[in-house]
DSSP file (Angstrom, degrees, kcal/mol; ACC not computed):
  #  RESIDUE AA STRUCTURE BP1 BP2  ACC     N-H-->O    O-->H-N    N-H-->O    O-->H-N    TCO  KAPPA ALPHA  PHI   PSI    X-CA   Y-CA   Z-CA
    1    1 A M     >        0   0    0      0, 0.0     4,-2.3     0, 0.0     5,-0.2   0.000 360.0 360.0 360.0 -38.0   21.4  115.3   92.6
    2    2 A K  H  >  +     0   0    0      1,-0.2     4,-2.4     2,-0.2     5,-0.2   0.885 360.0  51.4 -66.2 -36.6   22.2  113.3   89.5
    3    3 A N  H  > S+     0   0    0      2,-0.2     4,-2.2     1,-0.2    -1,-0.2   0.905 110.7  48.6 -65.8 -39.8   19.3  110.9   90.1
    4    4 A F  H  > S+     0   0    0      2,-0.2     4,-2.6     1,-0.2    -2,-0.2   0.908 111.6  50.0 -63.8 -41.7   16.9  113.8   90.5
    5    5 A A  H  X S+     0   0    0     -4,-2.3     4,-2.3     1,-0.2    -2,-0.2   0.888 110.3  50.0 -65.3 -38.8   18.2  115.4   87.3
    6    6 A K  H  X S+     0   0    0     -4,-2.4     4,-2.2     2,-0.2    -1,-0.2   0.908 111.5  48.6 -64.2 -41.5   17.7  112.1   85.5
    7    7 A M  H  X S+     0   0    0     -4,-2.2     4,-2.5     2,-0.2    -2,-0.2   0.928 113.1  46.4 -64.6 -45.3   14.2  111.8   86.7
    8    8 A M  H  X S+     0   0    0     -4,-2.6     4,-2.6     1,-0.2     5,-0.2   0.878 110.6  54.0 -65.2 -36.8   13.3  115.4   85.8
    9    9 A S  H  X S+     0   0    0     -4,-2.3     4,-1.9    -5,-0.2    -1,-0.2   0.911 110.5  46.1 -63.1 -42.5   14.9  114.9   82.4
   10   10 A L  H  X S+     0   0    0     -4,-2.2     4,-2.0     2,-0.2    -2,-0.2   0.907 112.6  50.3 -66.7 -42.3   12.8  111.8   81.7
   11   11 A I  H  X S+     0   0    0     -4,-2.5     4,-1.7     1,-0.2    -2,-0.2   0.924 112.4  46.3 -62.2 -44.5    9.6  113.6   82.9
   12   12 A T  H  X S+     0   0    0     -4,-2.6     4,-0.7     2,-0.2    -1,-0.2   0.830 108.4  56.0 -71.2 -29.8   10.2  116.6   80.7
   13   13 A L  H >X S+     0   0    0     -4,-1.9     4,-2.2    -5,-0.2     3,-0.7   0.898 107.9  49.2 -64.8 -38.9   11.0  114.4   77.7
   14   14 A C  H 3X S+     0   0    0     -4,-2.0     4,-2.4     1,-0.2    -2,-0.2   0.844 103.7  60.5 -65.5 -33.1    7.6  112.8   78.3
   15   15 A M  H 3< S+     0   0    0     -4,-1.7    -1,-0.2     1,-0.2    25,-0.2   0.698 110.0  43.2 -66.9 -17.7    6.2  116.3   78.4
   16   16 A I  H <X S+     0   0    0     -3,-0.7     4,-0.8    -4,-0.7    -2,-0.2   0.861 120.8  36.8 -90.5 -43.9    7.5  116.7   74.9
   17   17 A V  H  X S+     0   0    0     -4,-2.2     4,-2.0     2,-0.1     5,-0.2   0.914 111.5  54.5 -80.2 -44.8    6.5  113.4   73.3
   18   18 A V  H  X S+     0   0    0     -4,-2.4     4,-2.6     1,-0.2     5,-0.2   0.918 107.0  48.1 -63.5 -48.1    3.1  112.6   75.0
   19   19 A P  H  > S+     0   0    0      0, 0.0     4,-2.3     0, 0.0    -1,-0.2   0.883 111.3  52.3 -61.8 -34.8    1.3  115.8   74.0
   20   20 A C  H  X S+     0   0    0     -4,-0.8     4,-2.1     2,-0.2    -2,-0.2   0.905 111.0  47.3 -65.0 -39.8    2.5  115.5   70.4
   21   21 A S  H  X S+     0   0    0     -4,-2.0     4,-1.8     2,-0.2    -1,-0.2   0.896 111.2  50.9 -66.8 -40.2    1.1  112.0   70.3
   22   22 A L  H  X>S+     0   0    0     -4,-2.6     5,-2.8     2,-0.2     6,-0.6   0.874 109.8  50.3 -65.9 -36.2   -2.2  113.1   71.9
   23   23 A F  H ><5S+     0   0    0     -4,-2.3     3,-0.9     3,-0.2    -1,-0.2   0.910 108.1  52.7 -66.0 -41.2   -2.5  115.8   69.3
   24   24 A F  H 3<5S+     0   0    0     -4,-2.1    -2,-0.2     1,-0.3    -1,-0.2   0.856 110.0  49.0 -60.9 -35.2   -1.8  113.3   66.5
   25   25 A A  H 3<5S-     0   0    0     -4,-1.8    -1,-0.3    -5,-0.1    -2,-0.2   0.574 117.7-115.7 -80.6  -9.6   -4.6  111.1   68.0
   26   26 A G  T <<5S+     0   0    0     -3,-0.9    -3,-0.2    -4,-0.6    -2,-0.1   0.668  80.7 121.3  86.6  17.4   -6.9  114.2   68.1
   27   27 A A  S   <S+     0   0    0     -5,-2.8     2,-0.3    -6,-0.2    -4,-0.2   0.801  72.5  25.1 -86.3 -30.3   -7.3  114.2   71.9
   28   28 A I  S    S-     0   0    0     -6,-0.6    -2,-0.2    -9,-0.2     2,-0.1  -0.891  82.1-104.3-133.7 164.4   -5.9  117.8   72.6
   29   29 A E     >  -     0   0    0     -2,-0.3     4,-1.6     1,-0.1     3,-0.3  -0.448  30.2-111.9 -89.1 160.5   -5.6  121.0   70.7
   30   30 A L  H  > S+     0   0    0      1,-0.2     4,-2.6     2,-0.2     5,-0.2   0.861 110.5  56.9 -62.3 -42.9   -2.5  122.6   69.2
   31   31 A P  H  > S+     0   0    0      0, 0.0     4,-2.0     0, 0.0    -1,-0.2   0.889 108.9  48.1 -59.8 -36.5   -2.1  125.6   71.5
   32   32 A L  H  > S+     0   0    0     -3,-0.3     4,-2.5     2,-0.2     5,-0.2   0.901 110.7  51.3 -68.3 -40.1   -2.0  123.3   74.5
   33   33 A V  H  X S+     0   0    0     -4,-1.6     4,-2.7     1,-0.2     5,-0.3   0.926 109.8  50.0 -60.9 -45.2    0.5  121.0   72.8
   34   34 A K  H  X S+     0   0    0     -4,-2.6     4,-2.2     1,-0.2    -1,-0.2   0.910 111.9  47.7 -61.5 -43.1    2.8  124.0   72.0
   35   35 A S  H  X S+     0   0    0     -4,-2.0     4,-2.2    -5,-0.2    -2,-0.2   0.941 115.3  43.2 -64.6 -48.5    2.6  125.3   75.6
   36   36 A I  H  X S+     0   0    0     -4,-2.5     4,-2.7     1,-0.2    -2,-0.2   0.920 115.7  48.4 -65.3 -43.8    3.4  122.0   77.2
   37   37 A A  H  X S+     0   0    0     -4,-2.7     4,-2.4    -5,-0.2    -1,-0.2   0.874 111.1  50.9 -67.0 -36.7    6.1  121.1   74.7
   38   38 A L  H  X S+     0   0    0     -4,-2.2     4,-2.3    -5,-0.3    -1,-0.2   0.936 112.6  45.5 -65.0 -45.8    7.8  124.5   75.1
   39   39 A F  H  X S+     0   0    0     -4,-2.2     4,-2.3     1,-0.2     5,-0.2   0.926 113.8  49.8 -62.3 -44.6    7.8  124.2   78.9
   40   40 A G  H  X S+     0   0    0     -4,-2.7     4,-2.3   -25,-0.2    -2,-0.2   0.888 110.5  50.4 -61.6 -40.1    9.1  120.6   78.7
   41   41 A T  H  X S+     0   0    0     -4,-2.4     4,-2.2     2,-0.2    -1,-0.2   0.924 110.8  48.0 -64.8 -45.2   11.9  121.6   76.3
   42   42 A I  H  X S+     0   0    0     -4,-2.3     4,-0.9     1,-0.2    -2,-0.2   0.934 115.1  44.2 -62.4 -46.9   13.1  124.5   78.4
   43   43 A V  H  X S+     0   0    0     -4,-2.3     4,-2.3     1,-0.2     3,-0.3   0.863 110.6  56.1 -68.1 -34.9   13.2  122.4   81.6
   44   44 A W  H  X S+     0   0    0     -4,-2.3     4,-2.5     1,-0.2    -1,-0.2   0.914 105.7  51.0 -61.8 -42.7   14.8  119.5   79.7
   45   45 A F  H  < S+     0   0    0     -4,-2.2    -1,-0.2     1,-0.2    -2,-0.2   0.719 111.2  50.4 -68.8 -19.6   17.7  121.8   78.6
   46   46 A I  H  < S+     0   0    0     -4,-0.9     4,-0.3    -3,-0.3    -2,-0.2   0.911 119.6  31.8 -79.6 -45.9   18.1  122.9   82.2
   47   47 A F  H >X S+     0   0    0     -4,-2.3     4,-0.9     1,-0.1     3,-0.8   0.816 106.4  66.5 -87.2 -31.9   18.3  119.4   83.8
   48   48 A T  H >X S+     0   0    0     -4,-2.5     4,-1.8     1,-0.2     3,-0.6   0.898  96.2  54.0 -64.5 -42.9   19.9  117.2   81.2
   49   49 A P  H 3> S+     0   0    0      0, 0.0     4,-1.1     0, 0.0    -1,-0.2   0.769  98.9  67.5 -62.9 -20.7   23.4  118.8   81.2
   50   50 A I  H <4 S+     0   0    0     -3,-0.8    -2,-0.2    -4,-0.3    -3,-0.1   0.926 114.7  24.5 -63.8 -43.9   23.6  118.3   84.9
   51   51 A W  H << S+     0   0    0     -4,-0.9    -1,-0.2    -3,-0.6    -3,-0.1   0.626 121.7  54.5 -99.5 -12.8   23.7  114.5   84.6
   52   52 A M  H  < S+     0   0    0     -4,-1.8    -2,-0.2     2,-0.1    -1,-0.1   0.538  78.5 112.3 -96.3  -6.4   25.1  114.2   81.1
   53   53 A S     <  -     0   0    0     -4,-1.1     2,-0.3    -5,-0.2    -3,-0.0  -0.349  57.3-144.6 -66.6 148.4   28.2  116.3   81.6
   54   54 A R        -     0   0    0     -2,-0.0     2,-0.4     0, 0.0    -2,-0.1  -0.823  11.6-115.3-115.9 154.0   31.5  114.4   81.5
   55   55 A Q        -     0   0    0     -2,-0.3     3,-0.1     1,-0.0     0, 0.0  -0.711  30.4-127.6 -85.6 134.4   34.7  114.8   83.4
   56   56 A L        -     0   0    0     -2,-0.4     5,-0.1     1,-0.1    -1,-0.0  -0.506  34.4 -94.7 -76.8 150.2   37.7  115.8   81.3
   57   57 A P    >   -     0   0    0      0, 0.0     3,-1.3     0, 0.0     4,-0.4  -0.239  35.1-111.9 -61.1 157.0   40.9  113.7   81.6
   58   58 A V  G >  S+     0   0    0      1,-0.3     3,-0.8     2,-0.1     4,-0.2   0.871 114.9  50.3 -59.9 -40.5   43.4  115.0   84.1
   59   59 A D  G >> S+     0   0    0      1,-0.2     3,-0.7     2,-0.1     4,-0.5   0.508  85.4  88.2 -81.6  -2.7   46.0  115.8   81.5
   60   60 A A  G X4 S+     0   0    0     -3,-1.3     3,-0.6     1,-0.2    -1,-0.2   0.836  87.0  51.9 -65.0 -32.0   43.6  117.8   79.3
   61   61 A A  G <4 S+     0   0    0     -3,-0.8    -1,-0.2    -4,-0.4    -2,-0.1   0.698 106.7  54.9 -76.1 -19.0   44.3  121.0   81.2
   62   62 A E  G <4 S+     0   0    0     -3,-0.7     2,-0.4    -4,-0.2    -1,-0.2   0.521  83.7 101.2 -93.1  -6.8   48.1  120.6   80.7
   63   63 A V    <<  -     0   0    0     -3,-0.6     2,-0.4    -4,-0.5    -3,-0.0  -0.671  57.0-156.9 -85.6 128.6   48.1  120.3   76.9
   64   64 A E              0   0    0     -2,-0.4    -2,-0.1     1,-0.1    -3,-0.0  -0.863 360.0 360.0-103.9 138.7   49.1  123.4   75.0
   65   65 A I              0   0    0     -2,-0.4    -1,-0.1     0, 0.0    -2,-0.0   0.370 360.0 360.0-113.2 360.0   48.0  123.9   71.4
């Protein structure tokens, strides 16, 4: 599952960067860039925490503040 999440995270990151670069080069229009980048951002925020989350140390639950 983590490998799939990493792959999707990379793909959606490309969905954010590539359309912006194409717009800068004059290849596509702004409304299309906004749509693709918005979709890529939403999906990136869904998949990235799956593989970037970290495990807390064992004693973290036992510490009282």
